[in-house]
C-alpha positions as CSV (number, residue, x, y, z in Angstrom):
1,M,-39.7,8.4,-8.1
2,D,-39.4,11.8,-6.4
3,R,-40.0,14.7,-8.9
4,Y,-36.7,16.6,-8.5
5,V,-34.1,14.6,-6.6
6,V,-33.6,10.9,-6.0
7,D,-31.1,9.1,-3.8
8,F,-28.7,6.8,-5.7
9,A,-29.8,3.9,-3.5
10,K,-33.4,4.2,-5.0
11,L,-32.2,4.1,-8.6
12,R,-32.0,1.1,-11.0
13,M,-31.0,0.7,-14.6
14,S,-34.7,1.0,-15.5
15,D,-34.5,4.7,-14.5
16,V,-32.2,5.8,-17.4
17,A,-35.0,8.0,-18.9
18,Q,-35.1,10.1,-15.7
19,V,-31.5,10.2,-14.5
20,G,-29.3,9.1,-17.4
21,G,-27.1,6.1,-17.8
22,K,-24.4,7.1,-15.4
23,N,-26.6,7.9,-12.4
24,A,-28.9,4.9,-13.1
25,S,-25.8,2.6,-13.1
26,L,-24.5,4.1,-9.8
27,G,-27.8,3.2,-8.2
28,E,-27.8,-0.2,-9.8
29,M,-24.4,-1.0,-8.3
30,I,-25.3,0.3,-4.8
31,S,-28.5,-1.8,-4.7
32,G,-27.1,-4.9,-6.4
33,L,-23.5,-5.1,-5.3
34,A,-23.1,-3.5,-1.9
35,H,-23.9,-6.9,-0.2
36,L,-21.0,-8.4,-2.1
37,G,-18.5,-5.8,-0.7
38,V,-18.3,-3.5,-3.7
39,R,-18.1,0.0,-2.3
40,V,-19.9,2.8,-4.2
41,P,-19.9,6.3,-2.6
42,E,-23.4,7.6,-1.9
43,G,-25.1,10.5,-3.5
44,F,-28.2,11.7,-5.3
45,A,-29.4,12.7,-8.8
46,T,-31.6,15.4,-10.1
47,T,-34.2,14.2,-12.6
48,A,-34.9,15.0,-16.2
49,D,-38.1,16.6,-15.0
50,A,-36.1,18.9,-12.8
51,F,-33.9,19.9,-15.8
52,R,-36.8,20.6,-18.0
53,E,-38.6,22.6,-15.4
54,F,-35.4,24.6,-14.8
55,L,-35.2,25.5,-18.5
56,A,-38.9,26.3,-18.7
57,H,-38.6,28.6,-15.7
58,D,-38.9,32.3,-16.7
59,G,-39.1,31.4,-20.4
60,L,-35.4,30.2,-20.7
61,A,-36.3,27.3,-23.0
62,D,-38.2,29.6,-25.4
63,R,-35.2,31.9,-25.6
64,I,-32.9,29.0,-26.3
65,V,-35.1,27.7,-29.1
66,E,-35.3,31.2,-30.7
67,R,-31.5,31.6,-30.5
68,M,-30.9,28.2,-32.1
69,K,-33.2,28.9,-35.1
70,G,-31.3,29.0,-38.3
71,L,-27.9,28.4,-36.6
72,D,-25.3,27.0,-39.0
73,V,-23.2,24.7,-36.7
74,D,-20.5,24.5,-39.4
75,D,-19.9,28.3,-39.0
76,T,-17.6,28.1,-36.0
77,N,-17.9,31.8,-35.2
78,A,-21.7,31.6,-35.2
79,L,-21.7,28.4,-33.2
80,A,-19.3,29.8,-30.6
81,A,-21.4,33.0,-30.2
82,A,-24.7,31.1,-29.8
83,G,-23.3,28.6,-27.4
84,A,-21.6,31.2,-25.2
85,Q,-24.8,33.2,-25.0
86,I,-27.0,30.2,-24.1
87,R,-24.6,28.9,-21.5
88,G,-24.5,32.4,-20.0
89,W,-28.3,32.4,-19.7
90,I,-28.3,29.0,-18.0
91,T,-25.5,29.8,-15.5
92,D,-27.2,33.0,-14.5
93,A,-30.7,31.6,-14.1
94,P,-32.0,30.8,-10.6
95,L,-33.4,27.4,-9.9
96,P,-37.1,27.2,-9.4
97,A,-37.8,27.4,-5.7
98,A,-39.0,23.8,-5.3
99,L,-36.0,22.4,-7.1
100,H,-33.6,24.6,-5.1
101,A,-35.2,23.4,-1.8
102,A,-35.0,19.8,-2.8
103,V,-31.3,20.0,-3.7
104,V,-30.5,21.8,-0.5
105,E,-32.4,19.2,1.6
106,A,-30.7,16.2,-0.2
107,Y,-27.2,17.8,0.3
108,E,-27.9,18.5,4.0
109,K,-28.8,14.8,4.4
110,M,-25.4,13.9,2.8
111,I,-23.6,16.3,5.3
112,A,-25.4,14.6,8.2
113,L,-24.2,11.2,7.1
114,A,-20.7,11.9,5.9
115,G,-19.7,14.9,8.0
116,P,-19.5,18.6,7.6
117,Q,-16.3,18.6,5.5
118,V,-17.4,16.1,2.9
119,S,-16.6,17.0,-0.7
120,V,-18.8,16.0,-3.7
121,A,-18.4,15.6,-7.4
122,V,-21.1,17.2,-9.6
123,R,-21.3,15.2,-12.8
124,S,-23.6,15.1,-15.8
125,S,-25.7,12.1,-16.8
126,A,-27.5,12.6,-20.1
127,T,-30.8,10.8,-20.5
128,A,-30.1,10.0,-24.1
129,E,-26.4,9.0,-23.7
130,D,-25.0,5.7,-25.0
131,L,-27.7,5.1,-27.6
132,P,-26.9,2.4,-30.2
133,D,-26.2,5.0,-32.9
134,A,-24.8,7.8,-30.7
135,S,-23.0,8.5,-27.5
136,F,-23.2,11.8,-25.6
137,A,-20.8,10.6,-23.0
138,G,-17.8,12.9,-22.3
139,Q,-19.5,16.0,-23.8
140,Q,-20.6,17.6,-20.6
141,E,-18.7,19.2,-17.6
142,T,-17.6,17.6,-14.3
143,F,-16.8,19.5,-11.2
144,L,-14.8,18.0,-8.3
145,N,-14.2,18.8,-4.7
146,I,-17.3,20.9,-4.3
147,H,-18.5,21.9,-0.8
148,G,-21.5,23.9,0.4
149,A,-25.1,24.0,-0.9
150,D,-24.6,27.2,-2.9
151,N,-21.5,25.8,-4.6
152,V,-23.3,22.6,-5.4
153,I,-26.1,24.5,-7.0
154,D,-23.7,26.7,-9.0
155,A,-21.9,23.6,-10.2
156,M,-25.2,22.1,-11.2
157,R,-26.0,25.1,-13.4
158,H,-22.6,24.8,-15.1
159,V,-23.3,21.1,-15.7
160,F,-26.7,22.0,-17.2
161,A,-25.1,24.7,-19.3
162,S,-22.6,22.3,-20.7
163,L,-25.4,20.6,-22.7
164,Y,-25.0,23.7,-24.9
165,N,-21.2,23.7,-25.4
166,D,-20.1,24.0,-29.0
167,R,-19.2,20.3,-29.4
168,A,-22.5,19.1,-28.0
169,I,-24.7,21.4,-30.1
170,A,-22.9,20.4,-33.3
171,Y,-23.0,16.7,-32.5
172,R,-26.8,16.7,-31.9
173,V,-27.4,18.6,-35.2
174,H,-25.1,16.3,-37.2
175,K,-26.8,13.2,-35.6
176,G,-30.3,14.6,-36.3
177,Y,-31.3,14.9,-32.6
178,A,-33.6,17.7,-31.6
179,H,-32.0,19.6,-28.7
180,A,-35.0,19.2,-26.5
181,E,-34.7,15.4,-26.8
182,V,-31.7,15.3,-24.5
183,A,-32.1,16.2,-20.9
184,L,-29.4,16.3,-18.2
185,S,-29.4,14.8,-14.8
186,A,-26.8,16.1,-12.3
187,G,-25.2,13.4,-10.1
188,I,-24.0,14.7,-6.7
189,Q,-21.7,12.0,-5.2
190,R,-19.5,11.9,-2.2
191,M,-15.8,12.1,-3.3
192,V,-13.2,9.5,-2.4
193,R,-10.2,11.3,-1.1
194,S,-7.9,10.0,-3.7
195,G,-5.9,13.2,-3.9
196,T,-3.7,11.6,-1.3
197,G,-4.4,8.1,-2.6
198,A,-4.7,6.7,-6.1
199,A,-7.3,6.2,-8.8
200,G,-7.8,4.8,-12.3
201,V,-10.0,2.8,-14.7
202,M,-10.3,-0.9,-15.1
203,F,-11.8,-3.0,-17.9
204,T,-13.1,-6.6,-17.7
205,L,-11.3,-7.5,-20.9
206,D,-8.1,-6.6,-22.7
207,T,-9.0,-3.4,-24.6
208,E,-6.7,-4.1,-27.5
209,S,-7.4,-7.7,-28.3
210,G,-10.8,-8.2,-26.7
211,F,-9.5,-11.2,-24.7
212,D,-12.0,-11.6,-21.9
213,K,-10.1,-13.8,-19.4
214,V,-8.2,-10.8,-18.0
215,V,-9.0,-7.7,-16.0
216,F,-7.0,-4.7,-17.3
217,I,-6.3,-2.1,-14.6
218,T,-4.8,1.4,-14.8
219,S,-3.7,3.4,-11.8
220,S,-2.0,6.7,-10.9
221,Y,-1.7,9.0,-7.9
222,G,-4.4,11.6,-7.2
223,L,-7.9,12.0,-8.6
224,G,-8.9,9.7,-11.4
225,E,-9.9,12.5,-13.7
226,A,-6.2,12.8,-14.9
227,V,-6.3,9.1,-16.0
228,V,-9.7,9.5,-17.7
229,Q,-8.6,12.6,-19.5
230,G,-5.3,10.9,-20.6
231,T,-3.1,13.6,-19.1
232,V,-1.0,11.1,-17.1
233,N,0.8,7.9,-18.1
234,P,-0.5,5.4,-15.5
235,D,0.7,2.1,-14.1
236,E,-0.9,-0.9,-15.9
237,F,-1.8,-4.3,-14.6
238,Y,-3.3,-7.5,-16.2
239,V,-5.0,-10.0,-13.9
240,Y,-5.9,-13.5,-15.2
241,K,-9.4,-14.2,-14.1
242,P,-9.3,-18.0,-13.8
243,A,-6.2,-17.9,-11.6
244,L,-7.8,-15.2,-9.4
245,A,-11.0,-17.2,-9.1
246,A,-8.9,-20.3,-8.1
247,G,-7.0,-18.4,-5.4
248,R,-3.7,-18.6,-7.2
249,K,-1.2,-15.8,-8.2
250,S,-3.1,-14.0,-10.9
251,I,-1.2,-10.8,-11.9
252,V,0.4,-11.7,-15.3
253,R,1.8,-8.3,-16.2
254,R,2.8,-5.1,-14.6
255,T,4.0,-1.9,-16.4
256,L,5.3,1.0,-14.5
257,G,3.9,4.3,-15.7
258,G,5.5,7.7,-15.7
259,K,2.9,9.2,-13.3
260,A,4.6,12.6,-13.6
261,I,1.6,14.6,-12.4
262,K,-1.4,14.2,-10.2
263,M,-4.7,16.0,-9.7
264,V,-5.4,17.0,-6.0
265,F,-7.9,19.1,-4.1
266,T,-7.3,22.8,-3.4
267,D,-8.5,24.8,-0.4
268,S,-11.3,26.2,-2.6
269,R,-14.6,24.3,-2.9
270,A,-16.2,26.2,-5.8
271,A,-16.5,25.2,-9.4
272,G,-13.5,26.0,-11.5
273,T,-11.0,26.4,-8.6
274,S,-11.4,23.3,-6.6
275,V,-8.7,21.1,-8.0
276,Q,-5.1,21.6,-9.3
277,T,-2.4,19.5,-11.0
278,V,0.9,19.1,-9.2
279,D,4.2,17.3,-9.9
280,V,4.7,13.8,-8.4
281,P,8.0,13.3,-6.4
282,D,10.6,11.2,-8.2
283,A,10.5,8.5,-5.5
284,D,6.7,8.0,-6.1
285,R,7.1,7.9,-9.8
286,S,9.6,5.0,-9.6
287,R,7.2,2.7,-7.7
288,F,3.8,1.3,-8.4
289,S,0.9,3.4,-7.2
290,I,-1.1,0.4,-5.7
291,T,0.0,-2.9,-4.2
292,D,-0.5,-6.4,-5.6
293,A,-3.2,-7.0,-3.0
294,E,-5.1,-3.9,-4.1
295,V,-4.7,-4.9,-7.8
296,E,-6.3,-8.3,-7.0
297,Q,-9.1,-6.8,-4.9
298,L,-9.9,-4.4,-7.7
299,A,-10.0,-7.3,-10.1
300,R,-12.3,-9.3,-7.8
301,D,-14.7,-6.3,-7.7
302,A,-14.5,-5.9,-11.5
303,M,-15.5,-9.6,-11.9
304,K,-18.5,-9.1,-9.5
305,I,-19.6,-6.0,-11.5
306,E,-19.2,-7.9,-14.8
307,A,-21.2,-10.8,-13.5
308,H,-24.0,-8.5,-12.3
309,Y,-24.3,-6.7,-15.6
310,R,-23.6,-9.8,-17.7
311,R,-21.4,-8.0,-20.1
312,P,-17.9,-6.5,-20.3
313,M,-17.6,-3.3,-18.3
314,D,-15.3,-0.3,-17.9
315,I,-15.2,0.9,-14.3
316,E,-13.7,4.0,-12.5
317,W,-12.2,3.3,-9.1
318,A,-10.3,5.1,-6.4
319,R,-8.4,4.5,-3.2
320,D,-9.1,6.9,-0.3
321,G,-5.8,8.2,1.1
322,E,-7.3,8.6,4.5
323,D,-9.3,5.4,5.2
324,G,-7.2,3.3,2.7
325,L,-10.3,1.7,1.2
326,L,-11.0,1.0,-2.5
327,Y,-14.2,2.4,-4.0
């Protein structure tokens, strides 16, 4: 494995210790499912070694350790002050020269493949997330519609800094994890242009009953982050797996969601200003955000992913508003 940056296509689930569960799983899907027609946008991940070298650069890690000594995480004012100071140190710190060069090189390769206007998502992937007795998922930042090497690196620093947001600090202390045990990998992935399309989450079982013969799909207009965050009431679909496998009509329930808002790109491509939430026109609210054919295609992809991992899965998906394809 490369020391600082690894293409998703080179990653497998065995690489969780270096790139975290999220990035390892993206690589696993690209390598294991692309030949079955499951589309996963390309990208690359920084490694746990890169993160640790970044913190070690110019003594940043030592300052963090010293600042955390004796911190009472149940004192909200003290926690907020310590967290804010540490996050400020991280976002202001330059990347070590070798790491900086590796990220720029990987990003320029993406530009060469996807075109000069490509937007990327910069997401966190914790190397200790989803342990049997703890989950760090959802604690760190995500930045969408980022463009340009400088903006990507700035977003990466903000992702790294989010390991020290107040919630994450307190959670590790209460769970008994040393702060140095958890490292972050940043995933830089080409964005699907779902701002003019649709996106959502699907599950390979019914999330309420646990019934495993259906695929449960949620869908709304715009970027999927609004569905993940629960800020929009999405459309819902249930697909009966045995009927789908037999080539029969398989959608057993449809529920029209309110879909009052959607998240879209802005003209800015920098962290913090790159997306906005807008109202959805009444005509679009009153119809389903994806077609029955798209529902069934998503369900087929979900079944392929579940078969590959051999366990129930939750899966984010998006429809590109320009090429019309599902990812």
